[in-house]
C-alpha positions in Angstrom: 13.6 -16.4 -11.5 11.7 -15.4 -14.6 13.3 -18.3 -16.6 12.5 -20.7 -13.7 8.9 -19.7 -13.8 8.2 -19.6 -17.6 11.2 -21.5 -19.1 12.0 -18.5 -21.3 13.7 -15.2 -20.8 11.8 -11.9 -20.8 12.1 -9.6 -23.8 13.3 -6.5 -22.1 13.9 -4.6 -25.4 10.3 -4.9 -26.6 8.3 -6.1 -23.6 4.7 -7.1 -24.4 3.6 -9.5 -21.7 2.5 -8.1 -18.3 5.2 -10.2 -16.6 7.8 -8.8 -19.0 6.7 -5.2 -18.3 6.8 -5.8 -14.6 10.3 -7.2 -14.9 11.3 -4.1 -17.1 9.9 -1.9 -14.4 12.0 -3.5 -11.7 15.1 -2.8 -13.7 14.4 0.6 -15.2 11.4 2.4 -13.9 12.5 3.8 -10.5 9.8 6.3 -9.8 10.7 8.0 -6.4 7.0 7.9 -5.5 6.9 4.1 -5.4 8.4 3.8 -1.9 5.7 6.0 -0.4 2.9 4.0 -2.1 4.5 0.7 -1.2 4.7 1.6 2.5 1.5 0.4 4.1 1.7 3.2 6.7 2.8 6.1 4.5 0.3 5.3 1.7 -2.6 6.0 4.0 -2.2 9.7 4.0 -1.7 9.7 0.2 -4.9 7.7 -0.3 -6.8 10.0 2.0 -5.8 13.0 -0.1 -7.3 11.5 -3.3 -10.4 9.6 -2.2 -11.0 10.6 1.4 -10.1 9.4 4.9 -13.4 7.4 5.1 -11.9 4.8 2.7 -8.7 4.3 4.7 -8.6 1.7 7.4 -7.8 3.1 10.8 -4.4 2.6 12.4 -4.6 1.3 16.0 -0.9 1.3 16.6 2.5 1.4 14.9 6.0 1.1 16.1 9.4 -0.4 15.3 9.6 -3.0 18.1 6.9 -5.8 18.3 7.7 -6.0 22.0 5.9 -2.6 22.4 2.6 -3.7 21.0 0.0 -2.8 23.7 -1.9 -6.1 23.6 -3.7 -5.2 26.8 -5.2 -2.1 25.3 -6.1 -3.4 21.8 -9.6 -4.8 21.4 -10.0 -7.8 19.0 -10.6 -8.4 16.2 -7.5 -6.8 14.6 -4.7 -7.5 12.2 -0.9 -7.1 12.8 1.4 -6.7 9.8 4.6 -5.2 8.7 4.7 -2.2 6.4 7.5 -3.0 4.0 6.4 -6.4 2.6 3.5 -8.5 1.6 1.9 -11.5 3.4 2.6 -12.6 6.9 -0.5 -11.0 8.4 -1.4 -12.1 11.9 -5.1 -12.2 12.7 -6.3 -11.7 16.3 -10.0 -12.5 16.3 -10.4 -13.0 20.0 -8.3 -12.6 23.3 -7.4 -16.3 23.2 -5.6 -15.7 19.9 -3.0 -13.5 21.7 0.1 -15.6 22.1 2.5 -12.8 22.7 5.8 -14.6 22.4 4.8 -16.4 19.2 3.5 -13.1 17.7 6.6 -11.1 18.6 8.9 -13.9 17.2 7.0 -14.0 14.0 7.0 -10.2 13.6 10.7 -10.0 14.2 11.2 -12.6 11.5 9.0 -10.6 9.1 10.8 -7.3 9.9 14.2 -9.0 9.1 12.9 -10.2 5.8 13.8 -8.1 2.8 11.0 -8.4 0.2 12.9 -5.9 -2.0 16.0 -8.0 -2.2 14.2 -11.3 -2.7 12.3 -10.2 -5.8 14.4 -7.1 -6.8 11.3 -4.8 -6.4 12.9 -1.4 -6.3 10.0 0.4 -4.7 10.3 -1.5 -1.5 13.9 -0.6 -1.0 14.5 1.9 1.8 11.1 1.7 3.5 11.6 2.2 7.2 10.5 -1.1 8.7 7.6 -0.9 11.2 4.8 -2.9 12.6 1.2 -1.9 12.0 -2.0 -2.8 13.8 -5.4 -2.3 12.1 -9.0 -3.2 12.9 -9.9 -6.4 11.2 -12.6 -6.0 8.5 -15.2 -8.7 8.8 -17.7 -9.9 6.3 -21.3 -11.0 7.2 -20.1 -14.6 7.4 -17.5 -13.6 10.1 -14.6 -14.2 7.7 -12.2 -11.7 6.0 -14.1 -9.9 3.2 -13.5 -10.7 -0.4 -10.5 -8.9 -1.8 -11.1 -7.2 -5.2 -8.0 -6.3 -7.1 -8.2 -3.7 -10.0 -5.7 -3.5 -12.8 -5.5 0.2 -13.6 -3.7 1.3 -16.8 -3.3 5.1 -17.3 -6.2 5.7 -15.0 -8.6 3.1 -16.4 -9.5 -0.2 -15.0 -9.4 -3.0 -17.6 -9.4 -6.1 -15.4 -10.3 -7.2 -11.9 -10.0 -10.4 -9.9 -11.8 -11.4 -6.8 -10.2 -13.5 -4.1 -12.0 -15.6 -1.5 -10.5 -17.2 1.6 -7.1 -15.7 0.9 -5.6 -17.1 4.0 -7.3 -20.6 4.0 -7.9 -22.3 0.7 -7.7 -19.3 -1.6 -9.8 -19.2 -4.8 -9.9 -16.6 -7.5 -12.0 -15.5 -10.5 -11.0 -12.9 -13.1 -13.3 -10.5 -14.9 -13.3 -7.5 -17.2 -14.6 -4.1 -16.0 -18.1 -5.1 -16.9 -17.9 -8.2 -14.7 -17.8 -10.7 -17.6 -15.9 -13.8 -16.5 -12.6 -14.3 -18.2 -11.5 -17.8 -19.3 -8.2 -17.6 -17.4 -6.7 -19.0 -14.3 -4.1 -17.1 -12.2 -2.3 -19.0 -9.5 -5.4 -20.1 -7.5 -8.3 -22.4 -8.5 -11.5 -20.8 -9.6 -14.4 -20.0 -7.2 -17.1 -22.7 -7.2 -20.5 -21.5 -8.2 -21.8 -18.2 -9.6 -20.3 -14.9 -8.3 -22.8 -12.1 -8.4 -21.6 -8.7 -9.7 -20.9 -6.5 -6.7 -23.7 -3.9 -6.3 -21.1 -1.2 -5.8 -18.7 -2.3 -8.5 -19.0 1.0 -10.4 -18.1 3.0 -7.3 -15.1 0.7 -6.6 -13.9 1.1 -10.2 -14.2 4.9 -9.8 -12.1 4.9 -6.6 -9.5 2.5 -8.1 -9.2 4.8 -11.2 -8.8 7.9 -9.1 -6.1 6.2 -7.1 -4.3 4.8 -10.1 -4.6 7.8 -12.4 -1.1 9.2 -11.6 0.7 6.0 -12.8 1.0 4.2 -16.1 0.1 0.9 -14.3 -0.8 -0.1 -10.8 -3.0 -2.7 -9.2 -5.3 -1.3 -6.6 -6.8 -3.6 -4.0 -10.2 -2.7 -2.3 -12.5 -4.3 0.3 -16.2 -3.9 0.5 -17.6 -5.0 3.8 -21.0 -3.8 4.9 -19.7 -0.6 6.5 -18.2 0.7 3.2 -15.4 0.5 0.7 -11.9 0.4 2.1 -8.4 0.7 0.5 -6.3 -2.4 1.0 -3.0 -1.7 -0.8 -1.5 -1.0 -4.2 1.2 -2.8 -5.9 3.4 -1.9 -8.8 4.7 -5.5 -9.1 1.7 -7.9 -9.0 2.9 -11.4 -8.3 6.5 -10.1 -8.5 6.1 -10.4 -12.3 6.1 -14.2 -12.0 2.3 -14.7 -12.3 1.4 -18.0 -14.1 -1.5 -17.0 -16.4 -3.3 -20.2 -17.7 -3.6 -20.1 -20.7 -0.4 -18.0 -21.1 -1.9 -15.9 -23.9 -3.6 -13.8 -21.2 -0.2 -12.6 -20.0 -0.1 -10.7 -23.4 -3.7 -9.4 -23.0 -3.0 -8.1 -19.5 0.2 -6.5 -20.7 -1.3 -4.8 -23.9 -3.0 -1.8 -22.2 0.2 -0.8 -20.3 2.1 1.8 -22.3 5.6 1.9 -20.9 7.0 4.7 -23.1 4.4 7.4 -22.9 0.7 7.7 -22.1 -0.7 9.8 -19.4 1.8 9.0 -16.7 3.4 12.0 -15.1 6.6 10.0 -14.6 8.9 9.8 -17.6 9.6 6.2 -18.3 12.3 6.4 -20.9 14.9 3.6 -20.5 17.9 4.6 -18.3 20.9 2.5 -17.6 20.2 -0.5 -15.4 21.4 -0.7 -11.8 23.6 -3.8 -12.6 22.4 -5.4 -9.5 23.9 -3.0 -7.1 21.7 -3.8 -4.1 22.8 -3.9 -0.5 22.0 -7.1 1.1 20.8 -7.5 4.7 24.3 -8.2 5.9 25.6 -4.9 4.3 27.4 -6.5 1.5 
């Protein structure tokens, strides 16, 4: 998959690029904490411990069978998602958006999907698969608020990108921690027009660094609607390590601050033997 994306193989003996280091992490860095922080339900208690429950989005319902979702008791707007994967969010903005059979069918498909097996992201293996319902955060324009994603290395934010219209014509800009625009494109086209520096950027950086301080590298995603700052998710494998930086030199720049073999991380990252692909597939093989 790496070769198909970049037409070269990753250097896993001396990884330098961010994409190479994420690939190295998939193979060798199996921190037992990853599963908890990759689980969209279990992570909430961990985040509440470090930055406070006020920054955690409320859970309206959770369960293993989509058939049990209490649609008659839930008040829109809300979001339905699965806890063991990324994407596939279902937005219920109004009662007319409730198409039960379609929603249940879609969720069962998402529950059957193995994100871990598709991209070999070790941290997602073994997460008990569940459905999660949360209130939908709404920006003043009535849309989903902008998503700010902070790249945290040994407890320090070095880069951040802001996403707009993530579910309908997504656009993205990248910045340093001082909100200086970076001349790089990452997957989505740039946002048209100026993007003012968020007035609470300093506070969001502080929260992201507090969350990420216990890891050598993690991306922390936050929302900032009018009612406050909320934790979205954290990922140890941004873009599955297949992110197309344009120009590609920025892959090196984003990888440089990540010290795999030491630093402040409490988890020892010395290189053990690889797993040799011994993953169980969905059919048990």
